[in-house]
C-alpha positions in Angstrom: 81.1 42.1 11.2 80.1 39.3 9.0 77.9 37.0 10.7 79.3 33.1 9.8 76.2 30.8 9.7 76.0 26.9 10.0 73.4 24.8 8.6 72.0 21.7 8.7 72.5 18.4 6.9 72.6 19.2 3.0 74.2 23.0 4.0 77.2 21.7 6.1 79.6 21.8 3.1 78.7 25.2 2.6 80.5 28.7 4.0 78.2 31.3 4.2 78.4 34.8 6.0 75.7 37.5 6.0 76.3 41.1 6.8 74.3 44.7 7.0 73.7 46.2 4.1 74.4 49.5 3.0 72.0 52.1 5.1 70.7 53.2 1.7 68.6 50.4 1.1 68.4 49.0 4.4 64.3 49.9 4.6 64.1 47.1 1.6 67.1 45.0 2.0 67.5 42.1 5.2 71.3 41.7 4.9 73.8 41.1 2.1 75.1 37.5 2.2 78.3 35.5 0.3 78.5 31.7 -0.6 81.2 29.4 -1.0 79.5 26.1 -2.1 81.4 23.5 -1.8 78.7 20.6 -2.9 75.0 20.7 -3.1 72.7 22.7 -1.3 69.8 22.4 0.6 67.6 25.8 0.5 65.0 26.0 2.4 61.8 28.9 2.6 62.5 31.7 4.6 59.6 33.9 3.4 62.7 36.2 1.6 63.1 37.0 -2.3 66.9 37.1 -3.1 69.0 39.1 -6.0 71.9 36.6 -6.4 74.7 37.1 -8.8 77.7 34.9 -9.3 78.6 31.5 -11.6 78.0 33.6 -14.8 74.4 35.0 -13.6 72.5 37.4 -11.8 69.2 36.1 -10.6 66.1 36.5 -8.7 65.2 33.9 -6.2 61.7 33.7 -5.7 60.0 32.8 -2.5 59.7 29.4 -2.0 57.3 26.9 -0.6 59.4 23.6 -0.2 63.1 23.2 -0.1 65.4 24.0 -3.0 68.3 21.8 -4.5 71.1 24.2 -5.8 73.9 23.1 -7.8 77.0 25.3 -8.7 80.1 25.1 -10.7 82.6 23.8 -8.1 84.9 27.1 -6.7 81.9 29.3 -7.9 81.3 31.6 -5.3 77.5 33.6 -4.7 77.0 37.0 -3.5 73.7 38.2 -2.6 71.1 40.8 -0.7 68.0 39.1 0.6 65.0 41.6 0.6 63.2 42.2 4.0 59.5 40.3 3.8 57.1 41.8 1.4 59.7 44.8 -0.3 61.0 42.9 -3.1 58.0 43.5 -5.4 57.8 46.9 -5.2 61.9 47.3 -5.9 61.9 44.5 -9.2 58.4 45.8 -10.6 56.5 42.6 -10.4 54.2 40.5 -8.1 56.3 38.3 -5.6 53.8 35.3 -6.2 54.7 35.3 -9.7 57.9 34.3 -8.6 57.3 31.8 -6.3 59.2 28.4 -6.2 61.1 29.8 -9.3 64.7 31.6 -10.1 64.5 34.0 -13.1 67.6 36.0 -14.8 67.4 39.3 -14.1 67.8 39.9 -17.8 64.4 37.9 -18.2 62.5 40.5 -15.5 64.0 43.6 -16.8 64.5 43.0 -20.3 67.8 45.1 -22.2 68.1 46.8 -18.8 68.7 44.1 -17.2 71.1 42.5 -19.3 73.1 45.6 -19.2 72.9 45.6 -15.1 74.1 41.6 -15.4 77.0 42.4 -17.2 78.0 45.3 -14.9 77.1 43.3 -11.9 79.3 40.4 -13.0 82.4 42.6 -13.9 82.5 43.9 -10.8 81.2 47.7 -11.7 78.0 47.7 -10.1 77.1 46.1 -6.8 73.4 44.8 -6.2 73.2 47.3 -3.3 73.6 49.5 -6.1 71.1 47.9 -8.7 68.2 47.8 -5.7 69.0 51.7 -5.0 68.0 52.7 -8.3 64.6 51.6 -8.0 63.7 52.7 -4.7 60.0 52.1 -3.8 58.1 52.6 -0.6 56.9 49.5 1.7 53.0 48.9 2.0 52.3 49.8 5.4 48.9 47.4 5.4 51.2 44.8 4.7 53.6 45.7 7.1 51.1 45.4 9.8 50.1 41.8 8.9 53.8 40.9 9.0 54.3 42.5 12.0 51.4 40.5 13.2 52.3 37.2 12.1 55.9 37.8 13.4 54.5 37.4 16.8 53.9 34.3 16.5 50.5 33.5 16.9 49.0 29.9 16.7 47.0 30.8 13.4 46.4 33.7 11.5 43.3 34.8 13.0 41.6 38.2 12.3 44.0 40.2 10.2 45.3 44.0 11.6 42.6 46.5 9.8 43.7 48.6 7.2 41.4 51.0 6.8 37.8 51.1 5.7 38.2 51.7 1.6 40.3 47.7 2.2 38.4 44.6 2.9 40.1 41.1 4.3 40.1 39.8 1.0 41.9 42.6 -0.5 44.3 42.9 2.0 44.9 39.3 1.8 45.5 39.6 -1.9 47.7 42.2 -1.8 49.5 40.5 1.2 50.3 38.0 -1.6 51.4 40.3 -4.4 53.9 41.8 -1.9 55.2 39.1 0.4 54.8 35.8 -2.6 52.4 34.1 -0.6 49.3 34.1 1.6 49.4 35.0 5.4 48.9 31.5 6.4 51.9 30.3 4.6 53.6 32.5 5.8 53.1 31.9 9.2 53.9 28.5 8.4 57.0 29.4 7.0 58.4 32.2 9.6 57.5 29.7 12.9 59.9 26.9 11.1 62.6 29.4 10.6 61.9 30.2 14.4 62.5 26.6 15.0 66.0 26.3 12.7 67.0 29.6 15.1 66.4 28.2 18.4 67.5 24.4 17.3 71.4 25.0 18.9 70.0 26.1 22.2 67.3 23.4 23.0 67.8 19.4 23.6 65.1 17.2 21.7 62.2 17.6 19.1 59.4 18.2 21.6 61.5 21.1 23.5 62.2 22.7 19.8 58.5 22.3 18.6 57.7 24.3 22.1 60.1 26.7 22.0 59.1 27.5 18.2 55.3 27.9 18.8 54.0 24.6 17.6 51.2 23.0 19.2 53.3 19.8 19.8 56.1 17.6 17.9 53.6 16.0 15.2 53.1 19.5 13.8 57.0 20.5 13.8 57.3 17.0 12.1 54.6 17.8 9.2 55.8 21.1 8.8 59.9 20.1 8.7 58.7 17.5 6.1 56.8 19.6 3.9 59.6 22.3 4.2 62.5 20.5 3.6 62.0 17.4 2.6 63.3 15.6 5.5 62.0 14.4 9.2 63.0 16.5 12.0 65.2 14.0 13.4 67.4 13.9 10.1 67.3 17.9 9.5 68.1 19.4 13.1 70.6 16.1 13.8 
């Protein structure tokens, strides 16, 4: 069953739904989605990389560090899949930090193969999930351990989980950046704000929202909200 999502200002003119991806790609893909924008969209960072098709193109949306304004042709419908954090680099064959804050055509990443696949996706003979299934990649267990640590919502990154005697913490942080698109501190900031977005419909007031999402205080939430969305929390969460 698709999940229909509602969004804060900037996304209210979009009909958006998510559903589970095919079983064959679930290790790498969090969800598949469909979006029918009815105006400009404000897309905020979520720590993920997306593969997107529609409006005459197939492209990779890299991990964002700030709000991204998206404008599509009126009536266009977009389809996409959202990689699990840390999974896109292995499938796409490019470091995720090289995709940060960018939108890159699949043909620019994969050359002739990407151009051929783009045509097949746009004419409906190949799905995005089938594109991903052609390039299986195993998750990096060291990166997965750091992601699990950060998803528990610590107040700061702190010491990273041990990754074996052959990998220093500096090397682990670099491996994390290559896989995810930015370092652990930025990912923690993004994931905390995503918790705030998820909690917003269930709480009353910004102070309660800040506490629920794991912020030190309301001012902390306000700083991150402005940095990640370009809006004050009173506007974004109105």
